[in-house]
C-alpha positions as CSV (number, residue, x, y, z in Angstrom):
1,M,-223.4,-76.5,-38.6
2,M,-226.7,-74.9,-37.5
3,V,-229.3,-73.3,-40.2
4,N,-228.5,-69.8,-39.9
5,E,-232.0,-68.9,-42.1
6,G,-230.9,-65.3,-41.8
7,L,-227.5,-65.5,-43.8
8,L,-230.0,-67.8,-46.0
9,Q,-232.4,-65.5,-46.8
10,E,-229.7,-63.2,-47.2
11,F,-227.9,-65.2,-50.0
12,Y,-231.6,-66.1,-52.1
13,V,-232.0,-61.7,-51.8
14,G,-229.0,-61.9,-53.3
15,L,-229.9,-64.1,-56.3
16,D,-230.5,-61.9,-59.4
17,E,-235.2,-61.8,-60.0
18,R,-234.4,-64.4,-63.0
19,S,-232.6,-66.7,-60.6
20,R,-234.9,-66.1,-57.7
21,L,-238.0,-67.4,-59.6
22,A,-235.5,-70.4,-61.6
23,L,-234.9,-71.6,-57.5
24,D,-238.4,-71.1,-56.5
25,T,-239.6,-73.4,-59.2
26,A,-236.3,-75.9,-58.8
27,A,-237.6,-76.4,-55.4
28,E,-240.8,-77.1,-55.7
29,R,-240.5,-79.5,-58.4
30,V,-238.0,-81.4,-56.1
31,V,-240.1,-81.5,-53.6
32,E,-243.1,-82.4,-56.0
33,V,-240.8,-85.4,-57.4
34,K,-240.0,-86.5,-53.5
35,R,-244.0,-86.2,-52.2
36,R,-244.7,-89.1,-55.0
37,G,-241.4,-90.8,-54.5
38,G,-239.9,-90.1,-57.3
39,K,-235.9,-89.4,-57.8
40,V,-233.5,-86.5,-57.8
41,V,-229.9,-87.0,-58.8
42,V,-227.1,-85.0,-59.0
43,V,-224.6,-84.2,-61.1
44,T,-220.9,-82.6,-59.3
45,G,-217.7,-81.4,-60.8
46,S,-214.7,-80.6,-58.8
47,G,-213.0,-77.8,-56.4
48,P,-215.8,-75.9,-55.8
49,N,-218.2,-78.4,-55.0
50,I,-215.7,-79.5,-52.8
51,H,-214.2,-76.3,-51.1
52,E,-218.2,-74.6,-50.5
53,G,-219.5,-78.0,-48.4
54,V,-221.1,-78.9,-51.5
55,T,-220.5,-82.3,-51.9
56,T,-220.9,-82.5,-48.1
57,L,-224.5,-81.1,-48.0
58,V,-225.4,-83.2,-51.2
59,A,-224.2,-86.3,-48.5
60,E,-226.5,-85.0,-46.2
61,L,-229.4,-85.0,-48.3
62,M,-228.9,-88.2,-49.4
63,S,-228.5,-89.4,-45.9
64,R,-232.5,-87.9,-46.0
65,G,-233.6,-89.0,-48.4
66,V,-233.8,-86.3,-50.8
67,V,-231.1,-87.5,-53.7
68,D,-231.2,-91.0,-54.7
69,G,-227.5,-91.1,-56.8
70,V,-224.4,-88.9,-58.1
71,T,-221.8,-88.1,-60.8
72,T,-219.0,-86.2,-60.1
73,S,-215.1,-86.1,-60.6
74,S,-211.9,-88.2,-60.4
75,A,-211.0,-85.5,-58.4
76,V,-213.7,-84.8,-55.8
77,I,-213.8,-89.2,-54.9
78,G,-209.5,-88.7,-54.6
79,H,-210.7,-85.3,-51.4
80,E,-213.3,-87.4,-50.1
81,M,-211.3,-90.3,-49.7
82,A,-208.9,-87.9,-47.3
83,G,-211.5,-86.2,-46.0
84,A,-213.0,-83.8,-48.2
85,L,-211.1,-80.8,-46.9
86,D,-207.8,-80.6,-44.9
87,L,-205.1,-78.1,-43.3
88,V,-201.9,-78.3,-44.8
89,K,-198.8,-76.1,-44.2
90,V,-197.3,-74.8,-48.0
91,C,-193.9,-74.4,-47.2
92,R,-190.9,-73.8,-49.8
93,A,-189.4,-76.8,-51.6
94,S,-186.5,-75.6,-52.0
95,E,-185.7,-75.9,-48.2
96,L,-186.5,-79.4,-48.4
97,G,-184.4,-80.1,-50.6
98,F,-186.2,-80.6,-53.3
99,D,-185.3,-80.4,-56.8
100,E,-188.0,-77.8,-57.9
101,R,-188.3,-79.1,-61.8
102,F,-191.1,-81.8,-60.5
103,M,-192.6,-79.9,-57.6
104,P,-196.0,-77.7,-58.7
105,R,-195.9,-74.2,-60.3
106,G,-194.9,-71.6,-57.3
107,G,-192.4,-74.2,-56.2
108,A,-194.3,-74.9,-53.7
109,F,-194.6,-78.8,-51.2
110,E,-197.2,-79.4,-48.5
111,F,-198.0,-81.2,-45.0
112,T,-201.0,-82.3,-44.3
113,C,-201.4,-81.4,-40.6
114,L,-201.7,-84.1,-38.5
115,D,-201.6,-84.8,-34.8
116,G,-199.6,-87.8,-33.3
117,E,-202.5,-90.4,-32.8
118,Q,-203.1,-89.6,-36.9
119,L,-199.6,-89.9,-37.5
120,D,-199.6,-93.0,-35.2
121,A,-202.0,-94.5,-37.4
122,L,-200.7,-94.3,-40.3
123,R,-197.7,-95.8,-39.6
124,R,-198.5,-98.7,-38.9
125,E,-200.0,-98.2,-42.2
126,M,-197.0,-97.1,-44.4
127,P,-193.9,-96.4,-44.3
128,L,-193.3,-92.3,-43.7
129,D,-190.4,-90.8,-44.0
130,E,-189.4,-89.4,-40.7
131,E,-187.0,-87.0,-41.4
132,L,-189.1,-84.7,-43.6
133,L,-191.7,-84.9,-41.6
134,A,-189.2,-83.2,-38.9
135,R,-187.9,-80.8,-41.3
136,G,-191.3,-79.7,-42.6
137,E,-191.7,-78.8,-38.5
138,R,-188.9,-76.8,-38.5
139,A,-189.9,-74.7,-41.7
140,E,-191.7,-72.1,-42.2
141,G,-194.8,-72.1,-44.0
142,R,-198.3,-70.7,-44.1
143,L,-201.3,-73.2,-43.0
144,V,-203.9,-73.3,-46.0
145,I,-207.6,-75.7,-46.0
146,K,-207.2,-77.2,-49.3
147,A,-209.6,-79.9,-50.5
148,A,-208.1,-83.1,-49.3
149,G,-205.7,-85.9,-50.0
150,N,-204.1,-83.9,-53.5
151,M,-200.6,-82.6,-52.8
152,A,-199.8,-82.7,-49.5
153,Y,-197.5,-84.7,-47.6
154,P,-198.5,-87.9,-46.9
155,M,-202.1,-87.7,-47.2
156,G,-201.5,-86.8,-51.1
157,L,-199.2,-90.2,-51.0
158,R,-200.9,-92.5,-49.1
159,N,-204.3,-91.5,-52.0
160,E,-202.0,-92.5,-54.6
161,N,-200.6,-96.0,-52.9
162,L,-204.1,-97.4,-52.2
163,A,-205.6,-96.2,-55.8
164,G,-204.0,-99.3,-56.1
165,E,-205.2,-101.9,-53.3
166,I,-208.9,-100.8,-53.5
167,L,-208.7,-101.5,-57.3
168,V,-207.2,-104.2,-57.2
169,I,-211.0,-105.3,-55.2
170,S,-212.8,-103.6,-57.8
171,R,-211.7,-105.8,-60.6
172,A,-212.1,-109.2,-58.6
173,L,-215.6,-107.7,-57.2
174,G,-216.7,-106.0,-60.6
175,L,-217.3,-103.3,-58.9
176,P,-216.6,-99.5,-59.9
177,F,-213.3,-98.1,-58.2
178,E,-215.7,-95.7,-56.7
179,T,-218.2,-97.5,-54.6
180,V,-215.4,-100.1,-53.0
181,A,-213.5,-96.8,-51.8
182,G,-217.6,-95.7,-49.7
183,W,-217.1,-98.9,-48.0
184,G,-214.7,-97.9,-46.1
185,A,-215.7,-94.1,-46.6
186,D,-217.2,-91.5,-43.6
187,R,-220.5,-91.5,-44.3
188,R,-220.7,-88.1,-44.5
189,T,-219.2,-87.9,-47.8
190,M,-221.0,-88.8,-50.6
191,I,-219.1,-91.9,-51.2
192,G,-219.6,-92.8,-48.0
193,A,-223.2,-92.6,-47.9
194,G,-223.5,-94.0,-50.8
195,A,-222.2,-97.3,-50.1
196,A,-223.9,-97.9,-47.0
197,L,-227.3,-96.5,-48.8
198,G,-227.3,-98.7,-51.7
199,L,-226.7,-95.9,-53.5
200,P,-225.3,-95.1,-56.9
201,V,-222.2,-92.6,-56.7
202,L,-220.1,-92.9,-60.2
203,V,-217.2,-91.1,-61.6
204,S,-218.9,-89.2,-65.2
205,I,-216.1,-90.6,-68.4
206,P,-215.6,-87.1,-69.0
207,Q,-214.3,-86.3,-65.6
208,M,-212.1,-89.2,-64.6
209,V,-208.8,-87.7,-65.8
210,G,-207.8,-85.6,-62.1
211,S,-206.3,-86.9,-58.9
212,G,-203.3,-88.8,-59.8
213,H,-203.4,-92.5,-60.0
214,V,-206.7,-92.4,-58.2
215,G,-208.5,-91.2,-60.9
216,M,-206.8,-93.8,-63.3
217,A,-207.9,-96.7,-61.4
218,I,-211.9,-95.8,-61.4
219,G,-210.6,-96.0,-65.3
220,D,-209.2,-99.2,-64.7
221,S,-212.3,-100.6,-62.7
222,I,-215.0,-101.0,-65.3
223,S,-214.6,-100.3,-68.7
224,V,-216.4,-97.1,-70.8
225,F,-219.1,-99.7,-72.1
226,E,-220.7,-100.8,-68.2
227,R,-219.5,-96.7,-67.0
228,S,-221.7,-95.5,-69.6
229,A,-224.6,-97.9,-68.7
230,R,-224.2,-97.8,-64.9
231,I,-224.7,-94.0,-65.4
232,A,-227.9,-93.7,-68.3
233,E,-229.3,-96.4,-65.7
234,M,-228.8,-93.9,-62.8
235,L,-229.6,-90.4,-65.2
236,S,-232.8,-92.8,-66.6
237,S,-234.6,-93.3,-62.7
238,A,-234.4,-89.4,-62.0
239,D,-237.0,-87.3,-62.7
240,V,-235.2,-84.1,-61.6
241,I,-231.6,-83.7,-62.5
242,I,-228.9,-81.0,-60.6
243,E,-226.3,-79.9,-62.0
244,S,-223.6,-77.9,-60.2
245,A,-220.8,-76.2,-60.6
246,V,-219.8,-78.9,-63.8
247,A,-218.3,-78.2,-67.1
248,L,-218.2,-81.1,-68.8
249,T,-222.3,-83.6,-68.7
250,Q,-222.3,-85.4,-72.5
251,E,-223.3,-89.0,-70.5
252,I,-226.6,-86.7,-69.8
253,H,-226.8,-83.9,-72.8
254,D,-225.0,-86.1,-75.4
255,G,-224.7,-89.4,-74.4
256,P,-224.5,-92.9,-76.3
257,F,-227.4,-93.9,-74.6
258,E,-229.6,-91.0,-74.0
259,C,-232.2,-90.5,-77.5
260,Y,-233.5,-87.2,-77.1
261,T,-230.7,-84.8,-76.9
262,G,-227.7,-87.6,-77.3
263,H,-226.7,-89.8,-80.1
264,G,-228.6,-93.1,-78.4
265,I,-230.4,-93.7,-81.8
266,W,-227.8,-96.4,-82.4
267,S,-228.0,-97.8,-79.2
268,W,-231.4,-98.1,-80.2
269,W,-231.0,-99.8,-83.0
270,K,-228.4,-102.2,-82.1
271,G,-230.8,-103.3,-79.4
272,L,-229.1,-102.2,-76.3
273,P,-231.4,-100.0,-73.5
274,V,-231.7,-96.3,-73.8
275,F,-233.3,-94.3,-72.7
276,S,-234.8,-90.3,-72.6
277,L,-234.2,-86.8,-71.1
278,R,-238.0,-85.6,-72.0
279,G,-240.1,-84.6,-69.5
280,K,-237.3,-84.8,-67.0
281,T,-236.1,-81.5,-64.9
282,L,-232.7,-80.3,-65.1
283,V,-231.3,-77.9,-63.2
284,R,-228.2,-76.5,-63.6
285,I,-226.5,-74.3,-61.0
286,D,-223.7,-72.0,-63.4
287,L,-222.1,-68.4,-63.2
288,D,-222.3,-68.6,-66.5
289,E,-225.0,-66.0,-67.8
290,N,-224.5,-67.3,-71.2
291,L,-226.4,-70.4,-70.4
292,R,-228.9,-69.2,-69.5
293,R,-228.9,-66.7,-72.7
294,A,-229.1,-70.2,-74.7
295,R,-232.0,-71.0,-73.1
296,D,-233.6,-67.8,-73.8
297,L,-232.9,-67.7,-77.2
298,E,-234.0,-71.6,-77.7
299,T,-237.1,-70.6,-76.2
300,G,-237.2,-66.6,-77.9
301,G,-237.2,-69.2,-81.6
302,S,-235.7,-72.7,-81.2
303,L,-232.8,-70.8,-82.1
304,V,-230.4,-73.4,-81.3
305,Q,-232.4,-76.2,-83.0
306,E,-232.0,-74.3,-86.3
307,A,-228.8,-74.3,-86.5
308,I,-228.9,-78.3,-85.7
309,D,-231.4,-78.8,-87.6
310,R,-229.3,-76.6,-90.9
311,G,-226.0,-77.7,-89.4
312,L,-224.4,-74.4,-88.5
313,P,-222.1,-74.0,-85.9
314,K,-224.5,-73.1,-83.1
315,T,-221.5,-70.1,-81.9
316,K,-222.2,-68.0,-85.1
317,I,-225.5,-68.1,-85.2
318,S,-226.7,-67.9,-81.5
319,K,-223.1,-64.5,-81.3
320,I,-222.6,-66.3,-77.8
321,P,-220.0,-68.3,-76.4
322,F,-221.1,-71.7,-76.3
323,R,-219.9,-74.4,-74.3
324,M,-220.4,-77.9,-75.4
325,E,-223.7,-78.6,-73.0
326,M,-225.0,-75.9,-73.3
327,S,-226.9,-77.6,-76.9
328,A,-229.1,-80.2,-75.1
329,F,-229.5,-78.0,-71.9
330,A,-231.0,-75.3,-74.1
331,R,-233.1,-77.5,-75.8
332,L,-234.4,-79.3,-73.5
333,E,-238.2,-78.1,-72.1
334,G,-237.0,-79.0,-68.7
335,S,-234.9,-76.6,-67.8
336,V,-233.7,-74.5,-65.3
337,P,-230.9,-72.4,-65.2
338,I,-230.1,-70.7,-61.7
339,I,-226.9,-68.2,-62.4
340,G,-225.1,-67.8,-58.6
341,D,-223.2,-69.1,-56.4
342,I,-223.2,-72.8,-55.7
343,G,-222.4,-71.8,-52.5
344,Q,-225.5,-69.9,-51.9
345,V,-228.1,-71.5,-54.3
346,W,-227.3,-75.4,-53.1
347,P,-227.9,-74.4,-49.1
348,V,-231.4,-72.1,-50.2
349,L,-231.9,-75.5,-52.2
350,A,-231.7,-77.4,-49.4
351,W,-233.0,-75.6,-47.3
352,R,-236.0,-74.9,-48.9
353,V,-236.6,-78.4,-49.8
354,A,-235.7,-79.9,-46.4
355,G,-237.9,-77.6,-44.8
356,A,-241.1,-78.2,-47.5
357,L,-240.8,-82.5,-46.3
358,S,-240.2,-81.7,-42.9
359,L,-237.0,-83.4,-43.0
360,K,-234.4,-81.9,-40.5
361,L,-230.8,-81.5,-42.1
362,E,-228.3,-82.4,-39.2
363,F,-225.4,-80.5,-41.2
364,M,-226.1,-76.9,-43.2
365,S,-222.8,-75.2,-46.4
366,Y,-223.3,-72.0,-46.8
367,A,-221.1,-70.2,-48.7
368,Q,-217.2,-70.1,-47.7
369,Q,-216.1,-65.9,-48.0
370,T,-218.9,-65.7,-45.0
371,P,-218.8,-66.4,-41.3
372,E,-220.7,-69.6,-41.3
373,G,-218.9,-70.6,-43.9
374,R,-215.5,-69.9,-42.9
375,A,-216.2,-72.3,-39.6
376,M,-218.1,-74.7,-42.0
377,R,-215.2,-75.8,-43.8
378,E,-212.9,-75.8,-39.9
379,W,-215.6,-78.5,-39.3
380,I,-215.0,-80.8,-42.1
381,T,-211.3,-80.4,-41.6
382,K,-212.3,-81.3,-38.3
383,E,-214.8,-84.2,-38.6
384,I,-214.8,-85.2,-41.9
385,K,-212.4,-89.0,-41.8
386,P,-210.5,-90.5,-44.1
387,V,-211.2,-94.2,-45.9
388,D,-210.4,-97.1,-43.3
389,M,-209.6,-99.3,-45.8
390,R,-210.0,-102.3,-42.5
391,L,-213.0,-101.6,-43.6
392,V,-213.1,-101.7,-47.1
393,R,-211.2,-105.0,-46.3
394,E,-213.9,-106.7,-43.9
395,R,-217.1,-105.7,-46.5
396,A,-214.5,-107.3,-49.3
397,R,-214.3,-110.8,-47.4
398,A,-218.1,-111.1,-46.8
399,A,-218.3,-110.6,-50.7
400,G,-216.0,-113.5,-51.1
401,P,-216.0,-115.0,-54.3
402,A,-219.1,-115.2,-54.6
403,G,-219.0,-111.0,-54.6
404,R,-218.4,-110.8,-58.0
405,G,-220.1,-108.8,-60.1
406,M,-222.8,-107.9,-56.8
407,R,-224.5,-104.7,-57.6
408,E,-224.7,-102.3,-54.5
409,A,-227.3,-103.7,-52.5
410,R,-228.2,-102.3,-49.2
411,P,-225.6,-103.3,-47.0
């Protein structure tokens, strides 16, 4: 995707003044950290980050040495396993003979649009319901680009089937599901880039429920304690943490191994490794104006900290709706709230950072409502490939029995 500097400038100007200043601050901080060899970690939520091309852009930034680790949702892992975005045909389930009691709301049934070569490859891998595919071909429907590998047949079912096989390999080698899936993933996904470069990509514990059996397999691949410790290790190494359209971020703001705003005191007490957010820059890209208001209340008079010290409900003393993660974000001195659409903020941030570091980006995301955004989504749909299980099996065989417990060293 070519860089359209004029459109990126429009995105920047479209932000309010305070968000422009916050974006400037975030870009300058990332550049300063990377120039001295520091680390940047990204924390993404699910849906919007896939649809706006943000996860693909983060994978590009990983490949260019800007991003050094990611936490995300199980839904994102499932989507990336299937190629990030899919073109699907949405039909009436009743016309296909399905009992609508077991169909999603709206009574729709979806088919992944696959060419003959792709279908033949799937036939070699799993049994397909040829009669259903033929009925779907004949049925009326509409074409929509959606997050891949979700509810559409057969790619959604393939993901569910692969979850079990990848889980067995993960447990045998003592590795997170995300790492093993990444071995066969497209390099232009976050899990693919992470596996290729030896960078951690981990599902956060609050975001583990999603993508059906994929989410459950992720949860079963390593223990909650180990997952928390791995995430804490990643966050500890970061100088800048960028949060993107994510609702629950307790590992960062209230984690069991974090001592400044979280509950790490007892882990420290027990002699476990801990870390602190003190001195780190925490950037959050969000549409909720209350996030910035909560930060203003704290910088203007430590109102949030006062509520905590007095044991008072933060919502009542602040007079604003208080999301769980706002507490620590508001109190952390290095917090930078950017109020804006991630589809507009992320490309500007990436463009600024890449320019300052003299990096050439091979991919650029754009807000999906723009012509460039629509072209971007079509490109992702056509170009980014699903997980290749042959590559996963080859890597697993190469690891052998001695591979159990191996870390994600660079291949």
